[in-house]
Structures are given as structure tokens and as C-alpha cells.
C-alpha positions in Angstrom: 0.0 0.0 0.0 1.4 3.4 -1.0 0.8 6.2 1.5 0.7 9.8 0.3 1.0 12.5 2.8 1.2 16.3 2.9 2.8 18.4 5.6 3.9 22.0 6.0 7.0 23.7 7.3 4.8 24.8 10.2 4.3 21.2 11.3 8.0 20.3 10.8 8.9 23.3 12.9 6.4 22.5 15.6 7.6 18.9 15.9 11.3 20.0 15.9 10.7 22.5 18.6 8.8 20.0 20.8 11.6 17.5 20.4 14.2 20.1 21.3 12.4 21.2 24.4 11.7 17.6 25.4 15.3 16.6 25.0 16.5 19.6 27.0 14.0 18.9 29.8 15.1 15.3 29.9 18.8 16.2 30.2 18.0 18.9 32.8 15.5 16.7 34.6 13.0 19.5 34.6 9.7 20.6 33.0 10.2 24.2 33.9 9.8 26.1 30.6 11.9 29.1 31.7 14.7 27.0 33.0 14.9 25.0 29.7 14.9 28.2 27.6 17.6 29.7 29.8 19.8 26.7 29.5 19.3 26.5 25.7 21.2 29.8 25.4 24.4 27.7 26.1 25.8 26.7 22.7 27.3 23.5 23.9 24.1 22.4 25.6 21.8 23.3 22.6 24.1 21.4 20.3 23.7 18.3 22.5 19.9 18.7 22.4 19.9 19.2 18.6 20.8 15.6 18.1 17.1 14.6 18.3 16.2 17.2 15.8 18.8 15.9 13.4 17.4 12.4 13.8 13.9 13.8 13.0 15.3 15.6 9.9 16.9 12.4 8.7 13.7 10.4 9.3 11.6 12.9 7.4 14.1 12.6 4.5 13.4 8.8 4.3 9.6 9.2 4.0 8.5 8.2 0.5 5.2 9.8 -0.6 5.6 12.9 1.7 5.1 16.3 0.1 5.9 19.5 2.0 3.4 22.2 1.0 4.2 25.8 1.5 1.9 27.9 3.7 0.6 31.2 2.4 -0.5 34.5 3.8 -4.1 33.5 2.8 -3.7 30.5 5.1 -2.7 32.9 8.0 -5.6 35.2 7.3 -8.1 32.3 7.1 -6.6 30.8 10.3 -7.5 33.8 12.3 -11.2 33.5 11.2 -11.2 29.7 11.8 -9.7 30.1 15.2 -12.2 32.7 16.2 -15.2 30.9 14.8 -14.3 27.4 16.2 -12.3 28.3 19.3 -9.1 26.8 18.0 -5.6 27.7 19.2 -3.5 29.4 16.5 -1.5 26.4 15.4 -4.5 24.2 15.0 -6.4 26.9 13.0 -3.3 27.4 10.8 -3.3 23.6 10.0 -7.1 23.7 9.3 -6.7 26.7 6.9 -3.9 25.0 5.0 -6.0 21.8 4.8 -9.0 23.7 3.5 -6.9 25.3 0.8 -5.4 21.9 -0.2 -8.8 20.2 -0.2 -7.8 17.8 2.6 -10.5 16.1 4.6 -8.4 14.0 7.0 -5.6 14.7 9.4 -3.3 12.2 11.1 -3.5 12.5 14.8 -0.4 13.3 16.8 
């Protein structure tokens, strides 16, 4: 079975950021957002944490059938309306706007 999938740079950024923060939190043994961000200012520490992001990048590169679709200013404009109308947080409304433009009806859950 061939799987075709579409994602956006917004999704890739969101996943990369969460992986980076999770790795830093694991190494620091904390879930304190301010502490994690403070420690990520250290170049040696952030390089250590970036290993997981590099693994994700390499994994994405192996996915056959994945298309990365650019987001547009129209997606942003529509996302504000969708977020307001349906009570969505901004990231979710941005995904919904891009899906609407691309004619996508289904989304893979996290």
C-alpha cells in the first residue's frame, strides 16, 4: 500500500521545537519552561539537544510519498477567522486553513 501525505513547514517546525524542548527537559531533569529556555542559550548544551532534531530531519528525509506544501499569507488570514469561529488555538487553526486550501479532509493524529 502506497501512502501519500502532505505536511507543511509549520508542522515540521512544531515537531522539531517540541523534540528540542523535550530533550532539554530530559537532560536537565525539569519541565520548567523558563529553565529549559535559559539553558538552551548555552551553545554546547543546545548542540547536544539538537541531536534529536537531526534524527527527525533524517527520518523525514526517508519518507516516500511525503510532500511538503508551503503555507501562504491567505492561510494565515483564514486561520484567524477559523480560530475565532471554532475556538481553535492558533497552530490548529493554521493547520485547518492549509488543509482547507489543499482540499484535505483527514488529518493524522499526533
